[in-house]
C-alpha atoms as one frame of an Amber mdcrd trajectory, in Angstrom:
protein
  51.819  32.227  11.837  51.462  30.480   8.628  53.968  31.398   7.324  56.475
  29.870  10.235  54.591  26.508  10.150  55.648  26.350   6.238  59.408  27.356
   6.946  59.398  24.495  10.138  57.493  21.927   7.529  60.207  23.212   5.046
  63.109  22.240   6.998  61.911  19.138   8.375  60.645  20.291  11.452  58.302
  19.546  13.585  56.557  22.395  14.984  55.979  21.879  18.840  54.818  25.721
  20.000  54.492  28.535  18.101  56.957  30.871  17.838  55.625  34.585  18.105
  56.444  36.302  21.063  53.175  36.828  23.260  52.296  40.489  24.192  49.708
  39.509  26.704  47.096  37.463  27.996  44.793  38.121  25.880  46.801  37.894
  22.965  48.081  34.445  24.386  44.403  33.397  24.933  43.900  34.119  21.746
  46.759  31.840  20.394  45.676  29.236  22.200  41.785  29.381  22.141  41.053
  26.280  22.490  42.844  25.116  25.388  42.322  28.709  27.367  39.037  30.202
  26.455  37.177  27.395  28.808  37.145  28.747  32.010  36.097  32.374  30.710
  33.310  30.935  28.581  32.041  29.210  31.774  32.307  32.458  33.513  30.391
  34.089  30.786  27.547  31.444  30.494  27.069  30.740  34.157  25.030  34.011
  34.740  22.176  33.945  31.819  22.173  29.919  32.976  21.543  30.891  36.493
  19.467  33.492  35.285  16.951  31.144  33.751  17.156  28.250  36.087  15.848
  30.810  38.668  13.040  31.689  36.888  11.710  28.504  35.999  12.421  26.649
  39.302  13.439  30.245  41.689  10.520  28.765  43.753  10.988  25.456  44.037
  11.784  23.740  47.333  12.972  20.306  45.474  14.925  22.386  42.928  16.719
  24.214  45.480  17.521  21.059  47.379  18.416  19.250  44.333  21.058  22.330
  42.958  22.298  22.515  46.525  22.885  18.594  46.686  24.523  18.768  42.527
  27.006  21.345  43.934  28.233  19.566  46.668  28.125  16.241  44.153  30.071
  18.445  41.411  32.856  19.387  44.012  32.990  16.184  45.359  33.076  14.098
  42.285  36.096  16.989  41.006  37.957  16.275  44.333  37.708  12.542  43.576
  38.797  12.401  39.811  41.923  14.616  41.064  42.513  12.128  44.077  42.064
   9.684  41.141  44.728  11.061  38.232  47.583  11.787  41.156  47.791  15.664
  41.194  49.419  17.314  42.796  48.145  18.693  46.268  48.188  22.680  45.570
  46.517  21.691  41.828  44.260  19.424  43.383  43.224  22.168  45.918  42.558
  24.382  43.288  40.463  23.000  41.142  38.113  21.834  44.508  38.437  25.453
  44.947  36.690  26.586  41.343  34.399  23.617  41.542  32.792  25.186  44.789
  32.437  28.244  43.648  31.331  27.993  40.768  28.822  25.500  41.429  28.198
  27.006  44.842  27.375  30.350  43.255  25.635  28.911  40.723  23.241  27.466
  43.281  23.082  30.419  45.213  22.394  32.410  42.374  19.865  29.708  40.785
  17.601  29.576  44.138  17.994  33.316  45.163  17.842  35.357  42.139  21.012
  36.223  39.665  20.534  39.561  39.381  20.568  40.096  43.172  23.823  42.668
  44.088  25.811  40.007  46.072  25.250  37.129  42.870  25.728  40.131  40.612
  29.362  41.497  42.095  30.472  37.926  43.161  30.557  36.914  39.238  31.998
  39.952  37.999  34.543  40.531  40.314  35.192  36.456  41.136  34.828  34.495
  37.954  37.438  36.425  36.018  39.921  36.129  38.652  39.224  32.852  38.716
  40.022  32.141  35.028  42.717  34.301  35.041  44.645  32.467  37.433  44.062
  29.319  35.343  45.298  31.031  32.142  48.105  32.109  34.312  49.102  29.286
  35.609  48.671  27.033  31.913  51.168  30.304  30.406  53.973  28.841  32.964
  53.638  25.638  32.578  56.711  24.604  31.207  55.268  22.423  28.350  52.764
  25.604  27.563  55.496  28.045  27.726  58.500  27.033  25.510  58.664  28.559
  22.366  61.115  26.840  19.566  62.606  29.323  17.164  64.454  28.388  13.646
  68.049  27.944  16.187  66.230  25.536  18.399  66.536  28.019  20.818  64.089
  27.888  23.877  62.723  31.081  25.176  59.976  31.066  28.363  57.725  33.378
  29.106  60.497  34.452  32.110  63.161  34.841  29.164  60.786  37.608  27.961
  61.478  39.634  31.357  64.937  38.984  31.399  64.914  36.239  34.523  65.482
  33.166  32.161  65.764  30.142  34.363  63.403  31.300  36.755  60.371  29.130
  37.681  57.515  29.397  38.884  55.508  27.611  41.572  51.579  26.630  42.372
  49.806  30.156  41.261  47.378  31.128  44.367  43.757  33.288  43.601  41.550
  35.157  45.558  39.312  37.433  44.835  40.691  39.951  42.572  44.541  38.518
  43.403  46.493  36.057  42.156  50.111  35.205  43.603  52.520  33.850  41.704
  55.593  32.324  43.783  58.842  32.398  41.785  62.430  30.753  42.801  64.785
  32.669  41.160  68.408  31.456  39.404  70.251  30.973  42.800  73.514  33.209
  42.390  72.563  34.658  39.118  69.294  37.169  40.171  68.258  38.855  42.882
  64.901  40.475  44.526  66.309  44.022  42.516  66.452  41.671  39.303  62.321
  40.306  40.079  61.435  43.465  40.768  62.568  45.333  37.856  61.330  42.599
  35.831  57.447  43.329  37.330  56.866  46.253  34.666  57.470  43.655  31.842
  55.664  41.156  33.663  52.988  43.332  33.589  52.759  43.739  30.330  53.120
  40.374  29.291  49.937  39.710  31.422  48.175  43.321  29.778  47.873  44.859
  32.894  48.939  48.559  34.166  52.372  48.892  35.138  51.431  49.234  38.707
  49.212  46.143  38.561  51.878  43.788  39.299  54.551  44.004  42.216  56.931
  41.755  43.268  57.381  40.558  47.053  60.811  39.792  48.026  61.317  36.264
  50.628  62.572  38.305  53.941  64.572  35.040  54.663  65.138  34.068  51.434
  66.928  35.922  48.727  66.479  33.671  46.153  62.586  33.362  46.384  59.758
  35.758  46.337  56.008  36.100  44.167  54.651  37.922  42.442  51.487  39.923
  43.081  48.724  40.170  40.165  45.904  42.450  40.789  43.646  42.041  37.859
  41.048  45.016  38.607  41.965  48.404  40.319  39.202  48.244  43.404  39.781
  51.228  44.618  37.957  53.432  41.629  35.353  53.681  44.038  36.225  55.751
  47.264  35.263  54.383  50.871  33.244  56.451  52.595  35.050  57.032  56.581
  33.879  54.922  58.307  34.346  57.188  61.617  36.909  57.585  64.145  39.028
  54.259  64.636  39.626  54.593  68.624  37.248  57.245  69.571  38.472  58.569
  73.705  41.501  56.188  73.006  45.065  56.669  73.345  47.587  57.541  70.705
  49.501  54.611  71.576  46.329  51.825  71.374  45.839  52.035  68.305  47.245
  53.487  64.650  45.506  56.216  62.952  44.134  55.026  59.284  44.566  56.481
  56.722  42.839  54.528  53.787  42.484  51.183  52.344  44.592  48.838  50.306
  43.689  47.836  46.880  43.232  44.365  48.309  40.923  45.582  51.235  42.965
  46.039  54.707  42.746  48.831  56.672  46.459  51.113  56.071  46.924  52.743
  59.794  50.150  54.586  60.170  51.814  55.287  64.446  53.252  58.324  65.412
  54.751  58.058  68.673  57.187  54.786  69.643  57.108  51.616  71.439  60.173
  49.929  72.679  58.289  46.659  72.955  57.680  46.666  69.642  60.820  48.018
  68.338  58.911  51.257  66.693  60.818  54.653  67.268  58.631  57.426  67.233
  58.499  59.310  63.588  57.898  62.382  61.418  55.790  62.113  58.176  56.367
  63.894  54.794  52.497  63.663  52.611  53.797  64.736  49.510  51.674  64.726
  45.968  51.498  67.435  42.922  48.453  70.081  42.861  45.118  67.837  42.620
  46.529  64.511  43.563  44.448  64.395  47.138  47.423  64.963  49.616  44.971
  67.366  51.631  42.249  64.855  52.353  44.705  62.469  53.143  45.923  64.436
  55.609  42.250  65.706  56.889  41.513  61.944  57.306  44.776  61.579  59.521
  43.921  64.938  61.619  40.444  64.145  62.041  40.910  60.582  64.011  43.873
  62.464  65.916  40.883  64.846  67.235  39.322  61.753  68.784  41.941  60.627
  70.912  42.881  61.848  74.475  45.987  62.488  74.590  47.341  64.190  71.558
  47.306  67.953  70.649  47.290  69.538  66.815  49.728  72.485  66.069  48.603
  73.516  62.822  51.142  75.523  60.538  50.516  77.317  57.365  52.231  80.016
  56.170  50.420  80.160  52.863  46.707  79.319  52.354  45.543  80.064  56.016
  42.374  78.832  56.715  41.623  77.216  52.722  43.418  73.677  53.912  42.336
  73.284  57.489  39.359  75.578  57.748  36.688  72.523  59.395  39.872  71.102
  61.722  40.618  74.791  63.305  37.795  73.981  66.294  39.970  70.982  66.978
  43.153  72.399  67.149  45.354  73.343  70.145  47.080  76.037  68.287  46.775
  77.289  64.800  49.035  79.451  63.042  48.003  80.601  59.803  50.307  83.288
  58.571  53.860  83.519  58.201  54.500  85.769  61.241  52.207  83.444  63.158
  54.342  80.473  62.031  57.567  81.796  62.669  56.669  82.522  66.016  55.783
  79.047  66.734  58.422  77.811  65.314  60.746  79.327  67.781  59.243  77.870
  71.100  59.556  74.717  69.917  63.472  74.262  70.811  62.204  75.469  74.623
  59.691  73.253  74.221  61.506  70.056  73.020  64.093  70.743  75.610  61.430
  70.927  78.467  59.597  67.711  77.315  62.290  65.877  77.253  63.670  67.168
  80.458  60.018  66.243  82.020  60.304  62.648  80.483  63.784  61.641  81.808
  62.260  63.015  85.434  59.558  60.548  85.588  61.434  57.598  84.010  60.528
  57.807  80.796  63.257  57.130  77.503  60.639  57.858  75.422  57.176  58.975
  75.269  54.688  56.736  76.065  50.832  55.654  77.199  51.163  56.063  80.755
  53.581  59.699  80.082  50.247  61.295  79.232  48.203  60.837  82.400  48.421
  61.954  85.807  51.484  60.175  87.423  50.739  57.913  89.843  52.486  55.260
  90.290  56.345  55.628  92.202  58.065  54.191  89.039  57.383  57.226  86.993
  57.790  59.813  89.854  60.072  63.326  90.005  60.516  62.783  93.827  63.749
  61.913  95.137  61.947  60.150  98.164  60.053  57.457  95.665  56.454  58.301
  96.545  54.174  58.790  93.668  53.958  62.327  92.702  51.148  63.030  91.057
  52.187  65.459  88.093  49.651  65.915  85.427  50.070  64.106  82.581  51.710
  65.500  79.061  49.843  64.910  75.850  51.161  64.139  72.592  52.030  66.645
  70.295  51.930  66.819  66.514  52.806  69.259  64.696  51.796  69.622  61.035
  53.102  72.159  58.653  50.974  72.572  55.355  52.522  73.858  52.488  56.306
  74.014  54.440  58.486  74.844  51.188  57.489  78.635  51.794  59.425  78.112
  55.433  62.219  76.657  54.102  62.394  78.919  51.010  62.726  82.230  54.166
  65.428  80.390  55.775  63.242  79.212  58.862  65.529  76.657  60.677  63.671
  73.314  61.138  66.784  71.068  61.012  67.670  71.322  64.677  64.011  70.629
  65.704  63.627  67.690  63.703  66.427  65.980  65.017  65.599  66.278  68.782
  61.416  66.302  69.066  60.659  62.655  68.651  62.697  62.195  71.646  60.338
  64.522  73.349  56.711  62.980  72.153  56.760  65.186  69.315  56.254  63.931
  65.837  56.257  66.649  62.686  54.171  66.078  59.407  55.473  68.156  56.023
  53.049  68.167  53.439  54.242  69.561  50.420  54.286  69.210  46.051  57.993
  67.666  46.161  60.599  67.450  48.687  63.800  68.264  46.461  66.928  70.062
  48.273  65.152  73.418  46.924  61.807  72.888  48.273  63.298  71.007  51.781
  66.463  70.966  53.786  68.005  67.679  53.288  69.593  67.502  56.829  65.251
  67.512  57.710  64.471  65.066  55.007  66.906  62.877  56.632  65.392  62.799
  60.072  61.674  61.842  58.667  61.135  58.155  58.868  57.484  58.134  57.764
  55.659  59.253  53.809  52.484  59.054  52.078  52.903  59.794  48.346  49.994
  60.860  46.736  50.444  61.418  42.956  53.728  63.108  41.228  54.805  64.498
  38.210  58.207  62.273  37.859  59.824  58.872  39.372  62.468  61.777  40.336
  59.559  63.296  42.261  58.803  60.018  43.622  61.960  58.994  44.822  62.596
  62.195  46.749  60.111  60.260  49.947  60.051  56.693  48.706  63.026  53.961
  49.013  65.135  52.877  46.459  63.535  49.481  47.560  59.954  50.470  47.653
  60.047  51.874  44.156  61.666  48.600  42.953  59.229  46.894  44.496  56.204
  47.710  41.777  55.416  51.355  43.530  54.969  54.009  40.836  52.669  57.176
  41.706  54.053  59.098  38.818  52.096  56.702  36.499  48.816  58.856  38.588
  49.902  62.134  38.702  47.066  64.110  39.644  44.045  61.730  37.873  43.451
  59.420  40.494  42.968  62.144  43.767  43.445  59.709  46.712  45.561  57.207
  45.528  48.859  56.746  47.746  51.605  54.834  49.204  52.521  54.618  52.533
  55.917  53.726  54.064  56.739  53.843  57.537  57.742  52.089  60.443  54.702
  49.722  62.114  53.352  48.586  58.700  53.890  45.950  56.822  56.860  46.184
  54.636  55.280  43.638  52.088  53.066  46.536  51.633  54.841  49.279  51.275
  54.642  49.278  47.170  50.865  48.226  47.513  48.794  51.464  46.506  46.048
  52.777  48.956  43.279  54.929  48.330  42.621  57.554  51.121  38.732  57.460
  52.718  36.615  60.034  51.223  35.815  62.888  53.621  34.428  65.890  52.799
  34.608  69.042  55.198  31.670  68.985  56.578  31.966  65.244  57.517  35.490
  66.548  58.971  33.164  69.377  60.804  30.879  67.018  62.282  33.289  64.649
  63.661  35.328  67.427  65.137  32.355  68.924  66.923  31.301  65.534  67.857
  34.609  64.279  70.097  35.296  68.104  71.673  34.977  66.861  74.802  37.347
  63.980  74.522  40.478  66.015  73.594  42.698  67.663  75.887  42.370  71.021
  76.989  45.820  72.060  76.122  49.097  70.434  75.842  49.207  70.595  79.455
  51.657  73.196  82.156  55.370  71.468  80.772  54.727  72.237  77.645  52.464
  75.725  77.913  55.542  77.271  80.125  57.853  76.118  77.455  56.188  77.903
  75.020  55.655  81.177  76.847  53.488  84.134  75.645  53.256  83.097  72.439
  51.155  79.758  73.233  49.861  81.375  76.224  48.034  85.011  73.769  46.760
  82.082  71.012  44.024  82.049  69.279  41.379  79.819  69.272  39.520  79.044
  66.389  35.171  77.800  67.063  34.396  77.604  63.149  36.448  78.284  60.072
  34.156  81.084  59.953  36.223  83.442  62.703  39.672  81.959  61.282  38.417
  83.520  57.588  37.502  86.881  59.858  40.097  87.004  61.527  42.806  85.558
  58.883  45.633  87.882  58.513  45.986  89.712  55.432  49.687  88.101  54.589
  48.201  84.827  54.442  44.802  85.913  52.867  46.437  87.616  49.810  49.024
  84.987  48.635  48.382  82.589  46.101  46.475  80.512  47.071  45.978  77.195
  45.307  49.156  77.836  44.373  52.781  76.229  46.071  56.388  76.523  44.402
  56.675  72.665  44.455  53.958  72.392  41.761  54.915  75.099  39.784  56.610
  73.588  36.786  57.605  76.956  35.522  59.603  77.282  38.915  61.085  73.717
  39.041  64.815  73.312  38.911  66.287  73.093  35.440  69.591  71.065  35.468
  71.482  74.699  34.579  70.296  75.818  37.592  70.369  72.709  39.743  72.000
  74.147  42.842  69.929  77.483  43.096  67.133  77.984  45.662  63.728  78.645
  44.021  62.100  81.879  45.112  58.306  82.527  43.292  58.531  85.902  45.441
  61.488  86.485  43.883  61.577  89.753  41.429  61.858  88.683  37.420  65.164
  88.993  36.173  65.624  92.429  34.314  64.110  92.465  30.601  66.706  92.485
  27.730  66.880  95.732  26.445  63.664  97.321  24.185  61.454  95.456  26.094
  61.320  97.085  29.911  57.485  97.959  29.806  55.607  96.638  32.854  55.000
  93.183  32.556  51.332  92.934  32.763  51.074  95.541  29.827  51.338  94.645
  26.003  53.461  96.362  23.585  50.988  98.862  22.167  50.933 100.815  25.623
  48.708 101.534  29.105  46.277  99.370  28.776  46.345  95.456  30.260  46.102
  92.658  27.956  43.172  90.548  27.810  42.975  86.875  28.317  42.980  86.547
  24.217  45.525  88.717  23.618  47.802  86.538  26.378  46.759  83.065  24.674
  47.886  84.287  21.297  51.172  85.765  22.202  52.315  82.324  24.276  50.804
  80.377  20.922  53.342  82.642  19.292  56.000  82.089  21.771  55.540  78.720
  21.428  55.516  78.566  17.530  59.059  80.494  17.287  59.824  77.594  19.661
  58.905  74.748  16.760  60.642  76.845  14.154  63.387  76.810  15.862  63.337
  73.390  15.860  63.326  73.932  19.845  60.255  70.752  20.767  61.096  71.310
  24.591  61.445  74.095  27.205  62.153  74.710  30.792  61.382  77.916  32.866
  64.806  79.823  31.137  63.101  79.573  27.828  60.015  81.134  28.753  60.909
  84.349  31.480  62.753  86.521  29.030  58.946  86.096  26.815  56.719  87.232
  30.314  57.032  91.027  29.274  55.743  89.928  25.565  52.600  87.807  27.091
  51.709  90.391  29.553  50.623  88.143  32.534  52.637  86.893  35.851  54.250
  83.098  35.885  51.149  81.966  37.913  48.854  82.724  34.893  51.929  81.065
  32.559  51.793  77.856  34.799  47.948  77.602  34.452  47.824  77.875  30.956
  50.854  75.074  30.660  49.320  72.675  32.581  45.474  73.305  30.806  47.794
  72.809  27.457  49.077  69.224  28.998  45.486  68.704  29.733  44.494  69.171
  26.261  47.519  67.263  24.501  49.188  70.481  23.334  51.921  69.937  25.728
  53.053  66.615  27.945  55.951  66.123  30.480  59.256  65.002  30.331  60.997
  62.918  32.851  63.171  66.216  33.605  60.760  68.097  36.674  59.820  71.517
  34.758  60.463  70.679  31.381  57.700  70.861  28.823  57.612  68.845  25.231
  55.589  70.694  22.732  53.813  68.105  20.755  54.139  69.173  17.020  51.469
  66.593  15.580  48.770  69.268  17.318  48.589  72.483  16.774  49.885  75.022
  19.050
């Protein structure tokens, strides 16, 4: 800094502003401490002073009256002074609002106590937000944002992030949210440019990448706003508040899945609504193991089980009772093995045709709330004379598929079902780790309109479910991986498009809470899927198993589901992820390993020395030797094709190796790359 000033003086120039680039708000405030520290200083000092005032005058009625009048007076004086100085309306409102909040909080804390939960929380959340709003506002003022370099060129804050000539409007602050309107350089900059620059702006502001996002103005391609979220308000999960519409129709209200970071509820629709311009839709719920998608699904399923006109068909060919356990008593049909899933899927084409015919005969273009009720209206009759037919209603059907990748690997055909189901009042939900072309039929994916994306391994994985627009607007589930269970982004018809890139967190609902809720609303659920669906589904549905508890399901669970690798899925297995060299080859974790090289044709789980099983320590040492050899050969990245030939030497199966890789990644020995399934060896740490 001094060197630059000396250079400016020797050159005969007057230094108008520091030339050094600011790396963040903290650096910016430290560079201009006198100008920018006042809001933060007031915030820090206000609490101890209020605590002292309460200690001195807390019980005095005279002091309470005086403090209240003082707060009113300070706010009024701020307004009067702003008007006298000709402040703009937005700036005046911001100043008056700040004065009212600060003086009002002080008076309340001094009278009622600064250590109360309300006083402490409002001070911790509101103070930094208001101070940050003033700091950002100052940072973007033209007279303070300019920096003069040796050649006299001017560079502003927006120039640093690639948006030169963009202009900021008046900043608006609310609790834990700062909104900065921006007018782009028309003809030169677009919404896409602004969205991509959000990451750079987060760096300038000293915030996490996904704490800043761009919200475009849908009516003006040259306008939008940046939204700053200074504090992660989703750190603490919100307990499930109970069913949103018990006894109501699935068409009465959307299904809550959690809360947005700024407080509102995130709720999704399944059925279509012609008046709202919304079609029925399928969903994919995606996220890596440990990211919380199972609990997110549980929240939605329990709420669905409290509605009067929807039935759930639950499919899980891999984990059996593990995922659906407490929800099984609320399912109309639970299919917990590959054999059962195939049987259930085989009847869906007949079910869809029968339901679509019934809807057409009764004058419905799609399933509606009225279709789920007894047909007592002449407008919806199947009789040729136009009188009410009195046919029983037809509940909405949701087919929820867990570990659906296994079905696709086994060649189960779901594309025709996905294409036709929505018009018949049937929605499909596919839950899996990553919906790549090796894990999901692309024709199926093309028919999925909604997505809930939890933490993913890479941006490539996120792009399988989220649109480019949502990711450009700042949605980055890959930044969470599985370190923030329950965090997710939701994109679907019926949601505000401006919130597609807003993080949510699912409600906290353990299995006991879920079981109690399912049991409490048993009487509200339909007894079955209705005569039309039952007849079309045939004996497979008529002879279906009904479970009163998870324990019963576990006892009756087919062997093929119970003996699988219950905590693993091919989409989560980095070792089985697609390597570029084999990008077009489907992955099957159940296939046999390729032939081992000559001289290494011993059983997979046997060591070189002979007939005993290798201990964990011996296998870890062998794995360490393999990684060290890769480093010695100058190979710091590796994929499945590099490890498979060494499995006999390690003496363990691929599932064991995958788990060790995740452990080594958590310890810092390995790190993931942008290429799914490929690891990098961190040579700075011993392998």
